[in-house]
C-alpha positions as CSV (number, residue, x, y, z in Angstrom):
1,X,135.9,40.2,152.2
2,X,137.1,38.3,155.2
3,X,134.8,36.2,157.5
4,X,135.3,34.3,160.6
5,X,134.0,31.0,159.5
6,X,136.0,27.7,158.7
7,X,135.7,24.9,156.6
8,X,133.8,22.1,158.4
9,X,132.0,24.4,160.7
10,X,128.2,24.3,161.4
11,X,126.5,27.6,160.7
12,X,122.9,28.8,161.0
13,X,121.0,30.7,158.4
14,X,119.8,34.1,159.9
15,X,118.5,35.5,156.6
16,X,117.0,33.5,153.8
17,X,115.2,36.3,152.2
18,X,116.0,37.2,148.7
19,X,115.4,40.5,146.8
20,X,113.9,39.8,143.3
21,X,115.5,36.2,143.2
22,X,114.8,33.1,145.1
23,X,117.6,31.7,147.3
24,X,116.9,28.0,146.3
25,X,116.3,25.8,149.2
26,X,118.0,28.1,151.9
27,X,115.9,28.3,155.0
28,X,116.0,30.5,158.1
29,X,117.1,28.9,161.4
30,X,118.3,25.8,159.6
31,X,121.8,24.6,160.1
32,X,124.4,24.1,157.2
33,X,128.0,22.9,156.9
34,X,130.6,25.1,155.3
35,X,132.6,23.1,152.7
36,X,134.3,26.2,150.9
37,X,134.5,29.9,150.3
38,X,133.9,32.0,147.2
39,X,137.4,33.7,146.5
40,X,135.8,36.8,145.1
41,X,133.4,38.1,148.0
42,X,134.0,35.5,150.8
43,X,130.7,33.9,150.3
44,X,130.0,30.5,152.0
45,X,129.7,27.4,149.8
46,X,127.5,24.9,151.7
47,X,127.1,21.2,151.5
48,X,123.3,21.0,151.9
49,X,122.3,23.7,149.4
50,X,123.8,25.5,146.5
51,X,123.0,29.0,145.3
52,X,121.5,29.2,141.8
53,X,122.9,32.8,141.3
54,X,126.4,32.4,142.3
55,X,129.0,31.0,139.8
56,X,130.6,29.0,142.8
57,X,127.3,28.1,144.4
58,X,128.0,30.3,147.4
59,X,125.7,32.5,149.7
60,X,126.8,35.8,151.3
61,X,128.3,35.2,154.6
62,X,126.3,37.8,156.4
63,X,123.3,35.5,156.0
64,X,124.6,33.1,158.5
65,X,126.0,32.9,162.2
66,X,128.0,30.4,163.9
67,X,126.3,27.7,166.2
68,X,126.7,28.9,169.9
69,X,127.4,25.4,171.4
70,X,127.6,26.5,175.1
71,X,124.0,28.1,174.7
72,X,122.8,24.8,173.0
73,X,124.2,22.8,175.8
74,X,122.6,25.0,178.5
75,X,119.3,24.8,176.9
76,X,119.5,21.0,176.4
77,X,120.3,20.7,180.1
78,X,117.6,22.8,181.3
79,X,115.1,20.9,179.4
80,X,116.5,17.4,180.1
81,X,113.7,15.6,182.0
82,X,114.6,15.0,185.6
83,X,114.8,11.5,187.0
84,X,111.5,10.2,188.2
85,X,110.8,7.9,191.1
86,X,110.1,4.4,190.1
87,X,106.3,4.0,190.3
88,X,104.7,0.5,190.5
89,X,101.2,-0.1,189.7
90,X,99.2,-2.9,191.3
91,X,95.9,-3.8,189.6
92,X,92.9,-5.1,191.3
93,X,89.5,-6.0,190.1
94,X,87.9,-2.7,190.9
95,X,90.5,-0.1,191.4
96,X,94.2,0.8,190.6
97,X,96.5,1.3,193.4
98,X,99.7,3.3,193.0
99,X,102.7,2.1,195.2
100,X,105.9,3.9,195.8
């Protein structure tokens, strides 16, 4: 089975549900690093977690997607705090004055 992942690539888990078995510590929406492939079915061998049910400790490739770096950059840019004006505070005995 061919997949379009590469060694060293960061992937995101999109399906961490097992059928009658547990998937170890695999968690949905978590990011993992691909360190190899199962030669029999193209499963992903990950650095951070290992499958207990695979002889090569691999997970099915269809449980993952690639990280969309362009989307991530756009979200980070949109949520980045805007530069604020310098606000100076001057304390007096009875009240606080804000000076710009």
